[in-house]
C-alpha positions as CSV (number, residue, x, y, z in Angstrom):
1,M,-49.4,-51.2,-176.5
2,T,-53.5,-50.2,-176.2
3,V,-51.6,-48.7,-172.8
4,G,-48.4,-46.2,-174.3
5,L,-50.7,-45.2,-177.7
6,N,-53.1,-43.9,-174.7
7,I,-50.9,-42.1,-172.9
8,Q,-49.9,-40.7,-176.2
9,R,-53.3,-40.2,-178.1
10,L,-54.0,-38.1,-174.2
11,R,-50.3,-36.8,-173.8
12,R,-50.8,-34.9,-177.3
13,A,-54.3,-34.4,-177.0
14,R,-53.4,-31.8,-174.2
15,E,-50.3,-30.9,-176.0
16,M,-48.0,-31.5,-174.2
17,S,-44.5,-33.1,-174.9
18,Q,-42.8,-35.7,-174.0
19,E,-40.3,-33.8,-171.9
20,E,-43.1,-32.4,-170.4
21,L,-44.6,-34.8,-169.6
22,S,-42.0,-36.7,-168.0
23,L,-41.9,-33.5,-165.8
24,R,-45.0,-34.1,-164.4
25,S,-44.4,-37.6,-163.9
26,G,-41.2,-37.9,-162.6
27,C,-39.2,-39.5,-165.5
28,T,-37.2,-39.9,-168.6
29,R,-38.5,-39.2,-172.1
30,G,-36.7,-42.0,-173.4
31,Y,-38.3,-44.2,-170.1
32,L,-41.8,-42.5,-171.2
33,S,-40.9,-42.7,-175.5
34,G,-40.9,-46.5,-174.5
35,I,-43.6,-46.9,-172.8
36,E,-45.8,-44.5,-175.5
37,T,-44.2,-47.6,-177.7
38,G,-44.7,-50.3,-176.2
39,K,-40.9,-52.0,-175.6
40,K,-41.2,-50.6,-171.4
41,N,-43.7,-51.9,-168.9
42,P,-45.0,-49.5,-166.3
43,S,-45.9,-50.3,-162.9
44,I,-49.2,-49.0,-161.6
45,L,-47.8,-46.9,-159.2
46,F,-46.4,-45.2,-161.9
47,L,-49.2,-45.4,-164.1
48,A,-51.1,-43.1,-161.3
49,K,-48.0,-40.4,-161.8
50,L,-49.7,-39.9,-166.0
51,V,-53.2,-39.6,-164.3
52,K,-52.1,-37.2,-162.0
53,A,-49.9,-35.1,-164.5
54,L,-52.0,-35.9,-167.9
55,K,-55.1,-35.4,-165.1
56,S,-57.1,-38.3,-167.1
57,D,-58.8,-41.0,-165.6
58,M,-56.8,-44.2,-165.0
59,T,-59.7,-46.1,-167.7
60,E,-58.5,-44.0,-170.5
61,F,-56.0,-46.1,-169.8
62,F,-57.0,-49.4,-170.8
63,I,-59.5,-48.6,-173.8
64,P,-58.2,-50.2,-176.5
65,P,-57.1,-47.9,-179.5
66,T,-59.4,-48.1,-182.7
67,K,-58.2,-49.2,-186.2
68,Q,-57.3,-45.4,-187.2
69,E,-55.3,-44.8,-184.4
70,T,-52.5,-47.7,-184.7
71,T,-52.3,-47.2,-188.3
72,K,-51.8,-44.1,-188.2
73,K,-49.1,-45.0,-185.7
74,T,-47.6,-47.1,-188.1
75,L,-47.6,-44.7,-191.0
76,A,-45.8,-42.5,-188.9
77,R,-43.0,-45.4,-188.7
78,K,-42.6,-45.9,-192.3
79,K,-43.3,-42.6,-193.3
80,P,-39.2,-40.6,-192.2
81,A,-38.0,-43.9,-193.8
82,S,-39.0,-43.1,-197.2
83,T,-38.6,-39.1,-196.9
84,K,-34.8,-40.5,-196.4
85,K,-34.4,-42.1,-199.7
86,R,-35.8,-39.4,-201.1
87,I,-32.8,-37.2,-200.4
88,A,-30.8,-38.8,-200.8
89,S,-32.5,-39.8,-204.8
90,S,-32.2,-36.3,-205.4
């Protein structure tokens, strides 16, 4: 999960979409999404491709996320469900 959150943080800091990063790193957008959400575990070789695509350093991937970053991710997942309920009840 740490690696995925850091990849997402770095990608967003560079204002890159998942599609753009997936093209630059040679994977599918779905695979990249799986890494960012912690559902997929990339190899070290693939992380090296992401380092190059993000113009970053491998150590950036292993920095523990702050509590605020993990809370934002949790809240972001919950928002669409509550939004759907509000729309459906309107």
